[in-house]
DSSP file (Angstrom, degrees, kcal/mol; ACC not computed):
  #  RESIDUE AA STRUCTURE BP1 BP2  ACC     N-H-->O    O-->H-N    N-H-->O    O-->H-N    TCO  KAPPA ALPHA  PHI   PSI    X-CA   Y-CA   Z-CA
    1    1 A M              0   0    0      0, 0.0     2,-0.2     0, 0.0     0, 0.0   0.000 360.0 360.0 360.0 129.2    0.0    0.0    0.0
    2    2 A A        -     0   0    0      1,-0.0     2,-0.4     2,-0.0     0, 0.0  -0.539 360.0-144.1 -77.0 141.2    1.4    3.4   -1.0
    3    3 A M        -     0   0    0     -2,-0.2     2,-0.4     2,-0.0    -1,-0.0  -0.855  11.4-164.8-106.8 142.8    1.6    6.0    1.7
    4    4 A K        -     0   0    0     -2,-0.4     2,-0.3     2,-0.0    -2,-0.0  -0.995  17.5-129.7-128.8 131.9    1.0    9.7    1.1
    5    5 A K        -     0   0    0     -2,-0.4     2,-0.4     2,-0.0    -2,-0.0  -0.619  24.5-175.5 -82.0 136.6    2.0   12.5    3.4
    6    6 A I        -     0   0    0     -2,-0.3     2,-0.4     2,-0.0    -2,-0.0  -0.999  13.6-147.9-132.4 130.4   -0.7   15.1    4.3
    7    7 A M        +     0   0    0     -2,-0.4     2,-0.3     2,-0.0    -2,-0.0  -0.829  23.0 173.5 -98.0 133.3   -0.1   18.1    6.4
    8    8 A I        -     0   0    0     -2,-0.4     2,-0.4     2,-0.0    -2,-0.0  -0.949  26.3-134.5-135.1 158.1   -2.9   19.4    8.6
    9    9 A S        -     0   0    0     -2,-0.3    -2,-0.0     0, 0.0     0, 0.0  -0.932  23.9-168.0-110.3 137.6   -3.4   22.1   11.2
   10   10 A L        -     0   0    0     -2,-0.4     2,-0.0     2,-0.0    -2,-0.0  -0.946  25.9-108.0-126.5 145.6   -5.2   21.3   14.4
   11   11 A P    >>  -     0   0    0      0, 0.0     4,-2.0     0, 0.0     3,-0.5  -0.379  35.3-113.4 -65.8 151.4   -6.6   23.4   17.2
   12   12 A E  H 3> S+     0   0    0      1,-0.2     4,-2.1     2,-0.2     5,-0.2   0.854 116.1  57.7 -55.1 -38.7   -4.7   23.2   20.4
   13   13 A E  H 3> S+     0   0    0      1,-0.2     4,-1.8     2,-0.2    -1,-0.2   0.898 106.7  47.8 -61.1 -41.4   -7.7   21.6   22.1
   14   14 A M  H <> S+     0   0    0     -3,-0.5     4,-2.7     1,-0.2    -1,-0.2   0.876 108.5  54.6 -68.5 -37.3   -7.7   18.7   19.6
   15   15 A V  H  X S+     0   0    0     -4,-2.0     4,-2.4     1,-0.2    -2,-0.2   0.905 107.1  51.2 -62.2 -41.0   -4.0   18.2   19.9
   16   16 A K  H  X S+     0   0    0     -4,-2.1     4,-2.0     2,-0.2    -1,-0.2   0.907 110.8  48.0 -62.9 -41.7   -4.4   17.8   23.7
   17   17 A V  H  X S+     0   0    0     -4,-1.8     4,-2.3     2,-0.2    -2,-0.2   0.916 112.7  48.6 -65.2 -43.2   -7.2   15.2   23.2
   18   18 A L  H  X S+     0   0    0     -4,-2.7     4,-2.7     1,-0.2    -2,-0.2   0.874 108.6  54.2 -64.4 -36.9   -5.0   13.3   20.6
   19   19 A E  H  X S+     0   0    0     -4,-2.4     4,-2.0     2,-0.2    -1,-0.2   0.910 109.7  47.1 -63.4 -42.4   -2.0   13.4   23.1
   20   20 A N  H  X S+     0   0    0     -4,-2.0     4,-2.2     2,-0.2    -2,-0.2   0.913 112.8  49.1 -64.7 -42.5   -4.2   11.8   25.8
   21   21 A E  H  X S+     0   0    0     -4,-2.3     4,-2.2     1,-0.2    -2,-0.2   0.892 108.0  55.0 -63.6 -39.8   -5.4    9.2   23.3
   22   22 A R  H  <>S+     0   0    0     -4,-2.7     5,-2.5     1,-0.2     4,-0.4   0.916 109.8  46.3 -58.6 -45.2   -1.8    8.5   22.2
   23   23 A K  H ><5S+     0   0    0     -4,-2.0     3,-0.8     1,-0.2    -1,-0.2   0.896 111.2  51.6 -66.7 -40.7   -0.8    7.8   25.8
   24   24 A E  H 3<5S+     0   0    0     -4,-2.2    -1,-0.2     1,-0.2    -2,-0.2   0.861 115.2  41.9 -63.9 -36.1   -3.8    5.6   26.5
   25   25 A R  T 3<5S-     0   0    0     -4,-2.2    -1,-0.2    -5,-0.2    -2,-0.2   0.416 109.3-123.2 -92.3   1.6   -3.1    3.5   23.4
   26   26 A Y  T < 5 +     0   0    0     -3,-0.8     2,-0.2    -4,-0.4    -3,-0.2   0.887  57.4 153.8  57.1  42.8    0.7    3.4   24.0
   27   27 A L      < -     0   0    0     -5,-2.5    -1,-0.2    -6,-0.2     3,-0.1  -0.602  44.6-137.6 -97.6 163.2    1.5    5.0   20.6
   28   28 A E  S    S+     0   0    0     -2,-0.2     2,-0.3     1,-0.1    -1,-0.1   0.803  74.5  25.7 -93.6 -30.8    4.6    7.0   19.9
   29   29 A T     >  -     0   0    0      1,-0.1     4,-1.8    -7,-0.1    -1,-0.1  -0.901  67.8-120.6-136.0 161.0    3.3    9.9   17.8
   30   30 A I  H  > S+     0   0    0     -2,-0.3     4,-2.6     2,-0.2     5,-0.2   0.921 114.0  53.8 -64.8 -45.0    0.3   12.0   17.1
   31   31 A P  H  > S+     0   0    0      0, 0.0     4,-2.3     0, 0.0    -1,-0.2   0.905 108.5  50.1 -58.2 -39.4    0.3   11.0   13.3
   32   32 A E  H  > S+     0   0    0      2,-0.2     4,-2.2     1,-0.2    -2,-0.2   0.902 110.0  51.2 -62.7 -40.2    0.3    7.4   14.3
   33   33 A T  H  X S+     0   0    0     -4,-1.8     4,-2.5     2,-0.2    -1,-0.2   0.914 109.1  49.8 -62.8 -44.6   -2.6    8.0   16.7
   34   34 A V  H  X S+     0   0    0     -4,-2.6     4,-2.7     1,-0.2     5,-0.2   0.910 110.1  51.3 -62.3 -42.3   -4.6    9.8   13.9
   35   35 A R  H  X S+     0   0    0     -4,-2.3     4,-2.5    -5,-0.2    -2,-0.2   0.917 111.4  47.3 -60.5 -43.9   -4.0    6.8   11.6
   36   36 A V  H  X S+     0   0    0     -4,-2.2     4,-2.6     2,-0.2    -2,-0.2   0.923 113.0  48.0 -65.2 -44.4   -5.2    4.3   14.2
   37   37 A I  H  X S+     0   0    0     -4,-2.5     4,-2.6     2,-0.2    -2,-0.2   0.930 114.2  46.3 -63.0 -45.7   -8.3    6.3   15.0
   38   38 A L  H  X S+     0   0    0     -4,-2.7     4,-2.8     2,-0.2     5,-0.2   0.902 111.9  51.4 -63.4 -40.9   -9.2    6.8   11.3
   39   39 A S  H  X S+     0   0    0     -4,-2.5     4,-2.5    -5,-0.2    -2,-0.2   0.929 111.7  46.8 -61.7 -45.8   -8.5    3.1   10.7
   40   40 A D  H  X S+     0   0    0     -4,-2.6     4,-2.4     2,-0.2    -2,-0.2   0.927 113.8  49.0 -60.2 -46.0  -10.9    2.1   13.5
   41   41 A Y  H  X S+     0   0    0     -4,-2.6     4,-2.2     1,-0.2    -2,-0.2   0.938 113.9  44.2 -61.0 -49.0  -13.5    4.5   12.4
   42   42 A L  H  X S+     0   0    0     -4,-2.8     4,-2.1     1,-0.2    -1,-0.2   0.874 112.2  52.7 -67.6 -37.2  -13.4    3.4    8.7
   43   43 A R  H  X S+     0   0    0     -4,-2.5     4,-1.8    -5,-0.2    -1,-0.2   0.923 112.6  44.9 -63.0 -43.8  -13.4   -0.3    9.7
   44   44 A N  H  X S+     0   0    0     -4,-2.4     4,-1.5     1,-0.2    -2,-0.2   0.859 110.3  55.0 -68.2 -35.7  -16.5    0.2   11.9
   45   45 A K  H  X S+     0   0    0     -4,-2.2     4,-0.7    -5,-0.2    -1,-0.2   0.901 108.9  47.6 -64.1 -41.4  -18.2    2.2    9.2
   46   46 A V  H >< S+     0   0    0     -4,-2.1     3,-0.8     1,-0.2    -1,-0.2   0.893 108.9  54.4 -67.4 -40.0  -17.8   -0.6    6.7
   47   47 A K  H 3< S+     0   0    0     -4,-1.8    -1,-0.2     1,-0.2    -2,-0.2   0.838 103.9  56.1 -62.6 -33.4  -19.0   -3.2    9.2
   48   48 A K  H 3<        0   0    0     -4,-1.5    -1,-0.2     1,-0.2    -2,-0.2   0.710 360.0 360.0 -73.9 -20.6  -22.3   -1.3    9.7
   49   49 A K    <<        0   0    0     -3,-0.8    -1,-0.2    -4,-0.7    -2,-0.1   0.481 360.0 360.0 -73.9 360.0  -23.2   -1.2    6.0
């Protein structure tokens, strides 16, 4: 699977929430956390169809 870099800007409040989520899931970076959350979301969305 090809990976593509995307740059985004996030409000400070969202960064704090992602940082907490990162620690809870024992992940190393915010981008990794976003990938995991999106993957979970999309996997659950497909299952519901």
